[in-house]
C-alpha angles and dihedrals in degrees: 000000000000088000090059093048091050092052091047090051092047091049090047090049091052093047090047092050092048090048092048091045091049090048090049092048091047090047090049093046089051091049088049093050090046091049090047090049090050093045091050090049092048090050092050090051091046091050090048091051092045089050092047091049090048089051092049089047090050091047091050090046091050091047090047090052091046090051091046091050091045093050090047091049097050114101092208121081114253124193124174123197137189125244089277091057094252119140120260100176144334135200130241094261089057089049091055095044098047097036091231122124116240094235095053100054108060107112094017118121111257091233090064094056103028111050120172132191130192106257095227108030094030090221120149113264126218121255110272087212092060090054090050095049090047101044107018107218121104117269121218114184104219095196120054122255134206115250115209106212130183122311095018095288111150128218131177111234142173113223129208121176133178137179124260115225131197124219090278091057090247116144107248099167145323139260121220120201118185133176127210108231097167095112091045091054088051090052093048090050090052092050092047089049092049090050092054089049091050093051091051090047091062089065096033096053096057093045093047094049095053092040094051091053091056092041091053089060093049096040094046097047091050092051089046093050091051087063090060097051131077115254095240096043117119088231087063091060091049090050092051092052089050089049089051090055089050090053090054089050090049090053091052093052086047090058090051094048093055088067092052117103093233100040092121117174117250099224134210132170106265139177112246094208093051091050092049093045090056094045093046093050089054096044098051096043108129093358130113088238134102134192121238102203129186130167130198115247113263093020110184122234119240135221107240146144097256094208093051098044091045088055089052093049092046091051093049095044093046090050088052091052093048090050091062106048090163093055133258143145131296113214111219120185134169127187143160120263110196118215115286097018095102117045118212099038117139094245109034094183094053130090115242140201115219120208116194125194115187129183129187097221130121095291132224122301112246093238089056098044096088093048103048092103095047115116113256094008111131140146093203121101094222098031126117094203093232102105100082094031087056091050094050091052094047095050092046091055088053090059086251140120134233122192137164135218123193145156124196110264093012105082129243134275123202117198121200118194113196126177110257117239123244088204123086121238112278118233115269114258118245127241094023096175101048124078113236123238122217144166137236137070121301126197113204119197119191138131094220113090091205092056093046092049093046091048095049093051093041094048092047088052088051092054101259129127109230138203123181135220129187098208143004098270091056091045092054092047093051092045093052092046093050091048094050089047092056094248102102124183117251093211140357122217110206132190107227096222128037115181110230091002146065112297129202097269091062096033094058092063092054092044093055090048087059096042118008087196095054114137114216135173122206122218133183146152093218141343137175085216125096093227093100091059099035100033096147091059088062095048101264121132098208146001135220118186122217129277100043140159127233091256091058094048090048095050092048086051092050090048091052100040097037132258092260087073095051138073135167118283113241113227122210112290 
């Protein structure tokens, strides 16, 4: 009995143990499953957080790259600093403007890299960042300042600065934005200078026009009188001196005309070395100065008004001589400048020729350098202040550029840039000094009695038959009548402007209606019309600017009528 009970108890114990073991196993399995589920959930949350963080980091990296690209692309200089005023970063534009490399400025004080001077007083200005960090609001410097870059290069800038705040609205630094307006200032100066020249031209043009009409009568009659006098006569000497005085008066009216709005140059293809040679010979005459001239091989010719460019060269060379009273050497150079090699020229696509004239005098004071081309500005006691202003105006009207560089004690160098000509040099005319005779009938139209009288006598002396007209209407009538009568005029000389009557510009249209083959020469002492420089476009065959000598008139007639109808005039033996 006890044995059976024992067995039963043992069996019960085994079953109970198995049940407990199974329960424990099931419990453990459940816990494991639960732990596994929790672990899986945690892993998923961790992956989500990692992914989210990666997305945030990618977004921050992309934002940082966009910021870097933006900073690199901004044309203005940008510098940021910390709360202590030390540089954190700057963009490429700031690097170019300050002369400091971006990798060498972090941690440096802003005042070391960004130095500003007052434009007028040249006094050192305080740091705009210090004002920001002390006061808080943005600072906008209304007036430009001078930025001193490395190594001493100066730029004119406008500066704006503002504080940088964190999320708690605490100031943690400052940002500085500055714009280079140096080129804008130069352009403004050029426009202001051009405006002053134009204002002067309003007065100069009227004076020069009237004076040249008077001077033509004087000049022409002197040159005519010389033809009637023996070469060794004392009267010839007196006439030559009077003619020299007329040449000086002509130069003065030429200076006035360069300021006039319509004083366009009458251009011809010319050799730069020849023009410089002639001007150098005149400039150094009687002075202890010589010209050291050198010209680049294959130097291109230029299309210029010879009289105007000679005036420029004479002014510059005379200034160089006067800058070296104890004597010295003027360095003269000319070279080709292909298109695109010199930024800032009026015609970027054109080839240019550069003429450089350098003296070794005391140089030009820095405060005077920007004013040397201003009308009436001079540092000479007897100067009129028109020489360089005239040069500036002439070169500008030739689509060129004139500039100066100088340092105190090291002399001055003037550079002239002129468009190179695509045309070859024409052959030199023969018999330059002798007027040319001709034959045929010439009709002269002018409102000045002195000019009509001189023209009639001079043309008769040259072999031409002459008739006179006081305005365009009379000239057209006479031309038509002569043509119908079978005695046509070979050429008509027309004054461009006739006060109160028909001038040459209008008359040429009617003349060509009467005779499409009519040959006409335009003449004027001044006009604000481009007819004088582009005469062929308006139907004229030639041009002669007042005042003129008989030789000039004869040569223009020869060019229009043809060399076969002309020969040198014989003066008294």
